[in-house]
C-alpha positions in Angstrom: 182.0 24.5 223.4 182.5 21.0 224.7 180.8 19.3 227.6 182.0 16.0 228.9 179.5 13.5 230.3 181.2 10.8 232.5 179.5 8.1 230.5 180.9 6.2 227.5 179.1 6.4 224.2 179.3 2.6 224.2 179.6 0.5 227.3 182.9 -1.5 227.5 183.2 -4.8 229.3 186.0 -7.4 229.0 186.7 -10.8 230.5 190.4 -11.6 231.2 192.8 -8.7 230.5 195.3 -9.3 227.7 198.2 -6.8 228.0 199.6 -7.8 224.6 196.3 -7.1 222.9 196.0 -3.9 224.9 199.2 -2.8 223.2 197.7 -3.6 219.8 194.6 -1.4 220.7 196.9 1.6 221.1 197.0 1.7 217.3 193.5 3.1 217.3 194.3 5.4 220.2 197.4 7.2 219.0 198.1 5.7 215.6 197.8 7.1 212.1 194.4 5.7 211.5 193.2 6.1 215.1 190.4 8.0 216.8 192.5 11.1 217.9 193.7 11.6 214.3 190.1 11.4 213.0 188.8 13.8 215.7 191.5 16.4 215.0 191.3 16.0 211.2 187.5 16.5 211.0 187.3 19.2 213.7 190.0 21.3 212.1 188.5 20.8 208.7 185.3 22.0 210.2 186.9 25.1 211.6 188.2 25.9 208.1 184.9 25.2 206.4 182.7 28.2 205.2 179.8 26.0 204.2 177.4 26.0 207.2 175.8 22.6 206.5 179.0 20.7 205.9 180.8 22.5 208.7 178.1 21.1 211.0 178.7 17.6 209.6 182.5 17.8 210.1 182.1 19.1 213.7 179.5 16.5 214.5 181.6 13.6 213.4 184.8 15.1 214.8 183.1 15.3 218.2 181.9 11.7 217.9 185.4 10.6 217.2 186.5 12.1 220.5 183.9 9.8 222.2 185.4 6.9 220.2 188.8 7.8 221.5 187.4 7.5 225.0 185.9 4.1 224.2 189.0 2.6 222.7 191.2 4.2 225.4 189.0 2.7 228.1 189.1 -0.7 226.4 192.9 -0.5 226.0 193.3 0.6 229.7 191.3 -2.4 230.9 193.6 -4.8 229.0 196.8 -3.0 230.0 195.9 -2.7 233.7 197.8 -5.9 234.9 201.0 -4.1 233.8 200.7 -1.8 236.8 201.6 -4.6 239.2 202.5 -7.9 237.4 206.0 -8.5 236.2 205.0 -10.9 233.5 202.4 -8.5 232.2 204.8 -5.6 232.3 207.3 -7.6 230.1 204.8 -7.2 227.2 205.9 -3.6 226.9 208.3 -2.1 229.5 207.7 1.4 228.1 204.0 1.2 228.9 204.6 -0.4 232.3 207.4 1.7 233.6 207.1 5.0 231.9 203.3 5.0 231.5 202.4 3.2 234.6 200.4 0.6 232.7 198.1 3.2 231.2 197.3 4.5 227.7 199.3 7.3 226.1 199.3 8.9 222.7 201.5 6.3 221.1 200.7 3.7 218.4 201.2 0.0 218.9 204.9 0.3 218.2 205.4 3.0 220.8 205.8 5.8 218.3 204.2 9.1 219.5 201.2 10.6 217.9 201.9 13.4 215.4 199.9 16.0 213.5 201.6 14.7 210.4 198.8 12.1 210.4 196.3 14.7 209.5 195.1 15.4 206.0 193.7 19.0 205.9 193.7 20.8 202.5 191.2 23.6 203.0 189.5 22.4 199.8 186.1 20.8 200.8 185.9 18.2 198.1 189.5 17.1 198.8 189.0 17.0 202.5 185.8 14.9 202.1 187.6 12.4 199.9 190.4 12.2 202.5 187.9 11.5 205.2 186.2 8.7 203.2 189.7 7.1 202.9 190.5 7.7 206.6 187.2 5.9 207.6 188.0 3.0 205.3 191.5 2.6 206.8 190.1 2.7 210.3 187.4 0.2 209.5 190.1 -2.3 208.3 192.2 -1.6 211.4 189.3 -2.5 213.7 188.6 -5.6 211.5 192.2 -6.7 211.9 192.1 -6.2 215.7 188.9 -8.3 216.0 190.8 -11.2 214.4 193.4 -11.1 217.2 191.0 -11.4 220.2 188.5 -14.0 221.4 187.1 -11.9 224.2 183.4 -11.3 223.6 183.1 -8.0 225.3 186.1 -6.6 223.4 184.8 -7.9 220.1 181.4 -6.3 220.8 183.0 -2.9 221.5 185.3 -3.1 218.5 182.4 -4.1 216.3 180.5 -1.0 217.3 183.5 1.2 216.5 184.1 -0.6 213.2 180.4 -0.1 212.2 180.5 3.6 213.0 183.3 4.0 210.5 181.0 2.9 207.7 178.3 5.3 209.0 180.8 8.1 208.7 181.9 7.0 205.3 178.3 7.2 204.1 177.8 10.7 205.5 181.0 12.0 203.9 180.2 10.3 200.6 176.7 11.9 200.5 178.1 15.3 201.5 180.6 15.0 198.7 178.0 14.0 196.2 175.7 16.9 197.3 178.4 19.3 196.1 177.2 18.5 192.6 180.7 18.2 191.2 182.0 15.5 188.8 184.2 12.8 190.4 187.4 14.3 188.9 186.6 17.9 189.5 189.2 19.1 192.0 189.7 22.8 192.8 189.0 25.5 190.3 191.7 25.1 187.5 190.9 22.7 184.7 193.4 20.0 183.8 195.5 20.3 180.6 193.4 18.5 177.9 196.6 17.4 176.1 197.6 15.2 178.9 194.6 14.4 181.1 193.3 11.3 179.1 196.7 9.8 178.3 197.4 6.4 180.0 201.1 5.5 179.8 201.8 1.8 179.7 205.0 2.0 181.7 205.5 -1.5 182.9 205.7 -5.0 181.3 202.8 -7.4 181.6 202.6 -11.1 182.2 204.1 -13.8 179.9 207.6 -14.9 179.3 208.6 -11.5 177.8 206.0 -9.3 179.6 204.1 -9.1 176.4 200.6 -9.5 177.8 199.5 -6.2 179.2 196.3 -6.0 181.2 193.5 -3.8 179.9 190.4 -2.6 181.6 188.3 0.5 182.2 191.3 2.1 183.9 193.2 2.3 180.6 190.7 1.7 177.7 187.3 3.0 176.5 185.8 6.3 177.4 188.3 9.1 176.5 191.5 7.1 177.2 194.4 7.2 174.8 196.7 4.2 175.5 200.3 5.2 175.0 203.0 2.5 174.7 206.3 3.2 176.4 209.2 3.1 174.0 211.4 1.7 176.8 209.0 -1.1 177.6 208.6 -2.0 174.0 212.4 -2.1 173.6 212.6 -4.3 176.6 210.1 -6.8 175.2 211.7 -6.7 171.8 215.1 -7.4 173.4 213.8 -10.3 175.4 212.2 -11.9 172.3 215.3 -11.4 170.2 217.4 -13.2 172.9 215.2 -16.3 173.1 213.2 -15.2 176.0 216.1 -13.8 178.1 215.2 -10.4 179.3 218.0 -8.1 178.3 217.1 -4.4 178.1 218.1 -2.7 174.9 217.6 0.8 173.6 214.5 1.8 171.7 216.7 2.6 168.6 218.3 -0.8 168.8 215.0 -2.5 169.0 213.8 -0.7 165.9 216.9 -1.8 164.1 216.4 -5.4 165.1 219.7 -5.4 167.0 220.6 -6.6 170.5 
């Protein structure tokens, strides 16, 4: 059951409206990483969740995201308002001015309509929580980018609040994931095939004139990793070396035979 209070979660104030920036703000209203997408994703995950504690978490944050939608929508509306009557302002986006009457709509900053395709809902709790952590990270960066394109103090203040809450939600989702007591790579119920799970395929050339210097790190060495050289890449390197540094792909058989 929802109950709407006619009071914003965070008070929004702006100085001089900036219609072009208002259009940018729509990315967080009806965009892929915006507040409506977050509200729908978490709430629907919550409806699907059989775990009472984590269901409560998902519904709490999903509901807060609706309040964020109201904040960012109000902020965008304040910046877009001159489009209702001013020709110069309306030229920033005729679609918003003429079709939308200078108000917000469920479109992103490019005018593309919101779609449920934005949502990541798997029905598998550990997968959904990981998706949510990534969603909050993308939203945080989007707000950070928006802050770079305005110098209005009130707008920056509101965006900073919204940006900060993304980190709060990341923490909550991360702790909920950790509390499941599963290893980082434990997904679902079926175990991975042990023959393939620890093989790292070196499928691209590295730096150097002939791509001979491949980067190594914890992502491909140590622990249980088996580093597997690609025959095609090795043939490519061998062919380049044999041709005086000119990269000319050859077959693996030719490389072994020392032929071009």
